[in-house]
N, C-alpha and C positions, 0 to 999 in steps of 0.2 A: 504494500500500500504506500502511496506517495505521502509525504508529510502533510499534515492537515493545515489548511489555510487559517491562520490565526484570525484574520478579519471575519471569516465565515463562522468560526467558532464563537467569536465575540458577539456577532449578530445573533447567533442561536441563543446564547446565554441571556442577552438583554431582552430579546423577544420572549423568551420563556419566563423571565422574571416579571415582565410587564404585561404578558398575555396579549400583546398587540404588535403587529408589524409597523403600524403607523407610529405608535409611541416610541418603539425601538428606533425607527428612522429619525425621529426628532432628537432623541438622546445622542445618537451617533452622527448626527449632522448629515444624513442622507435621506433617501426616499423609501417609501413602503415597498416599491417594486424592487429596489436594490437589495433590501433585506430579504425579500422573498427569493430572489435569484441566488443570493449567497447561501441561503438555507437549502435550496434545491440542489446546488452543487455539493454541499456538505453531505446531504442525504445520499446523493449518488455515489460519492466517494466511500461512504461507510456502508452503503447497501442496506440502509435502515430508514424507516419512516420515523422521523423524530417528532414531528408535530402534525396534529390534525387541524385542517383549516376549514372554515365555513365563512360565508359572507360577513358574519357578525362576531365569530369567536375564533380564538386560537388557543389550543391546549396541547399539552405534552402527550405524546403517545407513551405506552409502557416503556418502549425502547428509549425514547427521549428522556424520560424520567431517570432511567438507569444511567444515561450518559451525562446528565446535567452536572453532577458533582465532579466528575472527572474533567468536564469542560471548564468548569469554574477554576479547578486547580491548574489546568493548563494556562488559562488566561492570567491567573495570579503569578505563576512562575515566569511566564513571558514578560509581564510588566516589571517584575523584580529584576529580571535579567537586563531589560532595556534601561532600567534606572540605576544599574550597578555602578556606573561611573559618575552619577550625579550626586556627588558627596557634599556639594555645597548646600548649606541649609537655605531653605526658602521659607519666608514668613508670609502667611496668607491670612488676612484679616477679613472675616466674613460676618455678616449680620443675618439673623434668622428671626422671622416673626414669631413671637412667643406662642401664638396659637398653633404653630406647627411642631412645637417641641413636646415630645412624649417620652415614654419609657424606652423607646428604641434608640435614643441618642447614643448610649454607650456602644451599641453595635455599629452605628454609623461611623463614629470616630475610630473604632477598631478597624473598620474596613479601610478608611483613609490611611491610617498608620501602616497597615499591612501593605498597602499599595506603594506608599512613598514614606518610609520611616524618617527621612531627613526633612520632611515638610513640617514646619511649625505652624499650627493653626491657632488663631485667636478668634474666638467666637463671641459675638455680642448678641444678646437676645433682647428684643424690644418690640414696640408697636411699629406699624408701617411708617407713620409720620416721623417718628424718632429715627428709624433706620435710614429713611430716604434723606433726612437732613444730614446725617453722618456721611452717607454716600456722596451727596452733592458737595460736601466739604472736603472730600478726598480722604476721609478717615477709614473708609471701608473699600476693600478690593472688589467685593461682590456682596449682594444682598438678595435673599429670598423673602419676598413680601407678598401680602395680598394686594391685588390691583389697587393702586392709589387713585384718588379722585383726579389728580392732574397727571394722567398716564403719559409717560414719555415713550418715544418711538424706539429708544435704544435697548429696550428690555426684550426678554424672550419668555413667552408663555410656556410653563412647564407642565402643569396639570391643574385640574379643578379639585379643591379640597372639600369634601362633604362635611356638613355640620349637623348636629343633632341636639335634641332636648335631653339633657342628662340629669338624672337624680338617683336616689336610692330606690331599690326595687319596692314597688307597692306605694310609692309616694303619692299622696293625694292632697289637693288644695281643700281648705275648709269649704263646706257647702255654701254657695252664694258669695264666696270671697274671691277677689282677683287672684290670678296666677302669680305666685311669688317667684321672682327672678333674681339670680346672681349674675351680674354682668360686669363688663369693664368700663361702663359709663358711656355717656353720650358721644364721646369721640371715637368709639369703636364701631367700625362698619358692620361687623358681624352682629352686634347688638342691635344696630339700627335696622338691618335687614330682617332680623328675627321679629322685632317688635312691629315692623311694618306688616308682616304676614299675620301677626296676631290681630292687629287693628283691622286688617281687611276681613278677617274671619269673625270679627265682632267679639273677640275674647279679651276680657279685661285683664290687665296685668299691673304689677307694681314692683319696683326694684327694692329689695330689702338688704341687698349686699352688693357692694361695688368694690372691686379689687383689680389689680394689674397682673396679667399673666394667667395662662390656662391653669397652672398649678393652684393659684389662689382661688379662683372661682370654682375650680374642681373640688377644693377642700370644703367650700360652702355647700356644694351639692352632696358630698360624701357625709357631711355632718347632718344632712336631712333638713337644712334650713330652707332650701329653694331649689328651683330648676335652673341649671346652667346651660348656656348655649356654647357648645364646643365640639371640636372634632372628636368623634367617638373613640379614635385610637389614642387620644391624649387623656381620656377620662380616667380618673383614679380608680383603684380597686374598690369594689363595693358599690359601684354605680353602674347604671344601665341606661340604654336609650328608652325613654318613657313616652316619646312622642305619640306613638300609636295608641298606647294604653290610655293616655290622657286626651286623645282626640285633638292633638295639636297639628297645625299645618306644617308641611315640610319647610325646612330652612334652606334657602338657596345656597348652592355650592359657591365657593369663592375661588376665583382664578388666582393661582400662584405664579408670580413672575420672578425671573432672575435678571438682576441688573449686574452687569460686569463689562469692563472694557479691557480685560486681560487677554493677551494674545499668545503668551508663551505656552508651549506644549504641556509642561508640568502643571501649571495652574488650570489650564483648560481641562485636563484630565481629572484633576481633583474636583473641579466644579461639576464635571459630568458625573462622577461617581456619587457626589452628594445629591445631585438632582435625581439620579436614578434611585437612590435610597429613599428619598422623600416620596417618589411615585410608588415604590414598592410598599410603603407603609399604608397607603390608602386602601 
């Protein structure tokens, strides 16, 4: 057998992790058709059907699932070898919207470190306005934020983050009383999108807890104080999505954008890995 095409193996891994050729193409800076072509060539070389395709779905076959871990190992080994002479430390300062930070952060950082051990990452967590101000001042190399009101053209759409109504199991509002909310206050676009759908549905609400960051409002939800509007993957242990049980309208998903003007290969690859990790968490 001829040596495997690293680009084709990478396309397979990313498509498998994102369950989409289109999203894989976005991450790898190519097209859906290019991803499909690379995968077809890899399957032909291996003599195995790695993925099942349909107009709407992409999923691993049994043989693809068996190959996935080995493919990941091959890509990691290749990337380490390619970076073996890059001993110079590189400092990367990034900002991440606090609504996107959950329990998966250690795994994300571990993946970045395994890919490029000499890369020094400084991460700042905050709201979109705060991070965009830092980015505009040149204090951040890159920022993952929810789409700001004054959307710039130099950003890249990464994915849409779904949000939910989160509370303790069985949480109920008092009969005849407004829905009790834990939010990040009037400057939070997620809060405003959620209260807008409540207003449209004719559901009364009131804020009884205001805090900064998903961990803070998640704590209020876990304490049984109120319902929090947050990404379900960032919800604390002991809480669940109570939207359907309480008859609450869906909260609109929020588009996540990446802002960066970095052009060097090491930085672009680190940003690609982080963007991929955020998409995998959804």
